[in-house]
C-alpha positions in Angstrom: 29.0 -96.1 29.5 27.1 -98.6 30.4 26.0 -97.0 33.5 25.4 -93.8 34.8 28.0 -92.5 37.0 27.0 -90.4 39.8 30.6 -89.2 41.7 32.7 -89.2 39.2 33.2 -88.7 35.2 34.2 -92.0 33.4 38.0 -92.0 32.9 38.9 -91.2 29.3 41.7 -92.5 27.1 44.3 -90.7 28.2 43.7 -91.6 32.0 43.2 -95.0 31.2 46.5 -95.2 29.5 47.7 -93.1 32.7 46.1 -95.6 35.2 47.8 -98.6 33.2 51.2 -97.1 33.1 51.2 -96.2 36.9 49.8 -99.8 37.5 52.7 -101.3 35.6 55.1 -98.8 37.4 53.5 -100.3 40.7 53.9 -103.4 40.0 57.3 -103.4 39.1 58.6 -101.4 42.0 56.9 -104.2 44.4 58.5 -106.8 42.5 61.7 -105.3 43.0 61.1 -104.8 46.7 60.3 -108.2 46.9 63.6 -109.2 44.7 65.7 -107.3 47.4 64.1 -108.6 50.7 64.4 -112.4 49.3 68.1 -111.7 48.6 68.7 -110.0 51.6 67.0 -112.9 53.6 69.3 -115.1 51.7 72.3 -113.0 52.3 71.3 -113.6 56.4 70.6 -117.4 55.7 66.8 -116.8 56.9 66.1 -118.9 53.8 67.9 -121.8 54.8 65.5 -125.3 54.7 66.8 -126.2 58.2 65.3 -123.0 59.6 62.0 -123.7 57.5 61.5 -127.4 58.1 60.2 -127.5 61.9 57.7 -125.6 60.6 56.6 -126.5 57.2 58.5 -130.0 56.8 56.7 -133.1 58.0 59.9 -135.0 57.5 61.8 -132.5 59.8 62.0 -134.3 63.4 60.9 -131.5 65.1 57.9 -130.7 63.0 55.2 -132.5 65.0 56.9 -131.5 68.6 56.6 -127.7 67.5 53.0 -127.9 66.2 52.2 -129.7 69.2 53.6 -126.9 71.3 51.7 -124.3 69.0 48.4 -126.0 69.4 48.5 -125.6 73.0 48.9 -122.0 72.7 46.1 -121.8 69.8 43.6 -124.0 71.5 43.9 -121.4 74.5 43.9 -118.4 72.5 40.5 -119.8 70.7 39.2 -120.9 74.1 39.6 -117.4 75.3 38.0 -116.0 71.8 35.4 -118.1 72.2 34.4 -117.3 76.0 34.8 -113.5 75.2 32.6 -113.3 72.6 30.0 -115.5 75.0 30.6 -113.1 77.8 30.5 -110.0 75.5 27.3 -111.1 73.7 25.5 -111.3 77.3 27.2 -108.2 78.8 26.5 -106.3 75.7 22.8 -107.3 75.4 22.3 -106.5 78.6 24.0 -103.0 78.2 22.3 -102.4 74.6 18.4 -103.1 76.4 19.8 -100.5 79.3 20.7 -98.0 76.9 17.3 -98.3 74.9 15.2 -98.7 77.4 16.3 -97.3 80.7 14.7 -94.0 82.0 16.8 -90.9 80.9 17.3 -90.4 84.5 19.9 -93.2 85.1 20.5 -93.7 81.0 23.5 -91.5 81.7 25.1 -94.0 83.8 25.1 -96.6 81.1 26.2 -94.6 78.3 29.0 -93.2 80.7 30.4 -96.8 81.1 29.8 -97.6 77.3 31.6 -94.6 76.5 34.7 -95.3 79.0 34.9 -98.7 78.3 35.0 -97.9 74.5 37.6 -95.4 74.7 40.1 -97.3 76.2 42.8 -99.4 74.6 42.5 -103.0 74.7 45.6 -103.5 76.3 44.9 -101.1 78.7 41.9 -103.3 80.2 43.5 -106.5 80.0 46.2 -105.3 82.0 44.2 -103.5 84.7 42.2 -107.3 84.7 45.9 -108.7 85.4 47.7 -106.3 87.3 44.7 -104.8 89.4 42.3 -107.6 90.2 45.0 -109.8 92.2 45.7 -106.9 94.0 41.8 -106.5 95.1 42.0 -110.3 96.0 40.5 -111.8 92.8 42.7 -114.5 92.1 42.2 -116.4 89.0 43.6 -118.4 86.4 45.5 -116.2 83.8 43.3 -117.2 81.2 40.4 -115.2 82.6 42.2 -112.3 83.0 42.8 -111.8 79.6 38.6 -112.8 79.1 37.8 -110.1 81.4 40.1 -107.8 79.8 38.8 -108.3 76.4 35.1 -108.7 77.6 35.4 -105.4 79.5 36.3 -103.8 75.7 33.7 -106.0 73.0 30.9 -105.6 75.1 30.2 -102.4 74.6 31.0 -102.5 71.0 28.3 -105.6 70.5 26.6 -102.9 72.6 26.3 -100.8 70.1 25.9 -103.0 67.3 22.7 -104.4 68.8 21.5 -101.2 69.9 22.3 -100.4 65.8 20.2 -103.2 64.7 17.2 -102.4 67.0 17.3 -98.7 65.9 17.2 -99.6 62.3 13.9 -101.2 62.6 10.8 -99.5 61.9 9.6 -97.6 64.8 5.8 -98.6 63.4 6.6 -102.6 64.9 7.2 -101.4 68.3 4.1 -98.9 68.5 1.8 -101.7 67.3 3.2 -104.1 69.6 2.0 -101.5 72.0 -1.1 -101.0 70.6 -1.8 -104.7 71.5 -0.9 -104.5 75.2 2.6 -105.9 75.6 5.0 -104.2 77.8 8.4 -102.6 76.9 10.5 -105.5 77.9 8.2 -108.1 75.8 8.8 -105.8 72.9 12.0 -106.2 73.3 12.8 -110.0 73.9 9.7 -111.0 71.7 10.0 -108.7 68.4 13.0 -106.5 68.3 16.1 -108.2 69.4 15.7 -111.1 67.8 15.2 -109.2 64.4 18.4 -107.1 65.5 20.5 -110.2 66.2 19.5 -111.3 62.4 20.1 -108.3 60.6 23.4 -107.7 62.6 24.4 -111.1 62.7 27.2 -110.2 60.0 28.9 -108.0 61.9 28.8 -109.8 65.3 30.6 -112.5 63.2 32.9 -109.9 62.0 33.8 -108.7 65.3 34.7 -111.9 66.2 38.0 -111.7 63.6 38.6 -108.5 66.0 38.4 -110.8 69.4 40.7 -113.3 67.9 43.8 -110.7 66.8 43.2 -109.2 70.3 43.8 -112.6 72.0 47.7 -111.6 71.1 47.7 -109.0 74.0 47.5 -111.3 76.3 51.2 -111.2 76.8 50.9 -108.6 79.2 49.9 -111.4 81.5 52.5 -113.1 83.3 52.5 -116.9 83.0 50.3 -117.2 80.5 51.0 -118.8 77.3 48.7 -117.8 74.7 49.6 -118.6 70.7 52.0 -115.9 70.3 53.8 -116.0 73.6 54.1 -120.2 72.9 55.7 -119.0 69.4 58.0 -117.0 71.7 59.0 -119.8 73.8 59.4 -122.4 70.8 61.8 -119.6 69.5 63.7 -119.7 72.4 64.3 -123.5 72.7 65.5 -123.6 69.4 67.8 -120.4 70.1 69.1 -122.2 73.3 69.3 -126.0 72.7 69.9 -125.5 68.5 71.5 -122.7 68.3 69.3 -121.8 65.7 67.2 -118.2 65.3 63.8 -119.3 63.9 62.1 -115.7 65.1 61.4 -115.0 61.1 60.0 -118.3 60.5 58.3 -118.7 63.5 55.8 -115.5 63.6 55.8 -115.9 59.7 54.1 -119.4 60.5 51.7 -117.4 63.4 50.8 -114.6 60.9 49.3 -117.6 58.5 47.3 -119.3 61.1 45.9 -115.7 62.4 45.3 -115.0 58.5 43.7 -118.1 57.9 41.5 -118.1 60.7 40.1 -114.8 60.2 40.4 -115.1 56.6 37.3 -118.2 57.4 35.8 -115.8 59.6 35.3 -113.2 57.0 33.9 -115.5 54.4 31.6 -116.8 57.0 30.4 -113.4 57.8 29.7 -112.4 53.7 28.1 -116.1 53.2 25.4 -115.1 56.3 25.1 -112.0 54.5 24.3 -113.2 51.3 22.0 -115.9 52.7 20.1 -113.4 54.5 19.7 -111.0 51.2 18.6 -113.8 49.5 16.0 -114.8 52.1 14.4 -111.2 52.0 16.4 -109.8 55.4 18.4 -106.8 55.5 21.6 -107.8 56.9 24.3 -105.3 58.3 27.6 -105.2 56.0 30.0 -107.4 58.4 31.8 -104.4 59.9 31.8 -103.2 63.6 28.9 -100.4 63.7 28.6 -97.6 66.2 25.7 -95.0 66.2 24.5 -92.5 68.2 21.5 -90.8 69.0 17.8 -92.0 68.8 16.1 -94.0 65.9 13.4 -95.7 64.3 13.7 -98.6 66.4 13.8 -96.8 69.7 11.6 -97.4 72.4 
C-alpha cells in the first residue's frame, strides 16, 4: 500500500473483483437504458434531422433566426445574473459587516433578516417581488423584479460566505490593528475584508453558478422573456407555424447552454483556487459556505 489509509481498509483482491464486476454491470445497464431511450425517441420521430436542424444545422433556414431569438433571452438572463451578483455583493457585504461588528442589542435584527431570507425558496422571493411590489406602487421593468427577487436570497448567502472568510482569519490580526489605534471600521475595511474576499473568491464565483441557474425561475414574472421562456416561445412558433414539436430539441439546447456557462464558471473557480494556492494564500473551496457562531476573525 503506497499511502496509509485512515478512514477505511484498502480493498483486497476479492473486493476489487466485486467492484470491477459491479462497474461492468452498471455500465451495461446504463448502455441498455441509453439504447432503449434512443429506440423510443426514434419511434416517436424525435431523432428526425428536420427537428434538430433549426438548432444544430447552420444550413437550416431557421438556424439563424432561432438562435437570434434565443440570444435575446440569453442576454437578458446574463444581464439579470450580472446585476444580481453586483447587488448581492454590495448588500451581502453590508450584512456581513453588520452581523460581525454590530452591537449585540441590534445584531439580532440582522440575524433575523439573514435567517428569514435564507430560509425562503428563491421562487417565493421572485414571486413576491413581481406580484407584491406593483401592488405597493413600485412599478419597474420586469427584469428588475427578477433581479430584486434573486438579490433578496443571494445577498444573505454571500453575506454568510464573506462572514465565513472573516472568521477564518487569525484573531491576532484584528487585535494587532486595535493595538496600533485603528477603529473597528478601519480594521474591517483595511485588513479583514480584503483578505476575506481573496480567500472566499472561489466560493463567490461558485455562487454565480447558482445565480445563473436561478434566473430560469423568471417564468413567474409575466411578460418577461428570459432564456427558458424565450425557448418556449420558439417552441410555440414552430408548433403553430410549421406543425413541428421541438420541445425536446429546444430544451436539450437550453440545457447544453446552461451546462457550458456553469462549467466555465466552475472551472474559473477552480483556476482561481489553484492560483491562490500557488501564491501562498489559502483559498476556500468553490462551494457556498454557511457558518454560525463566532470565529477567530470575529471583532
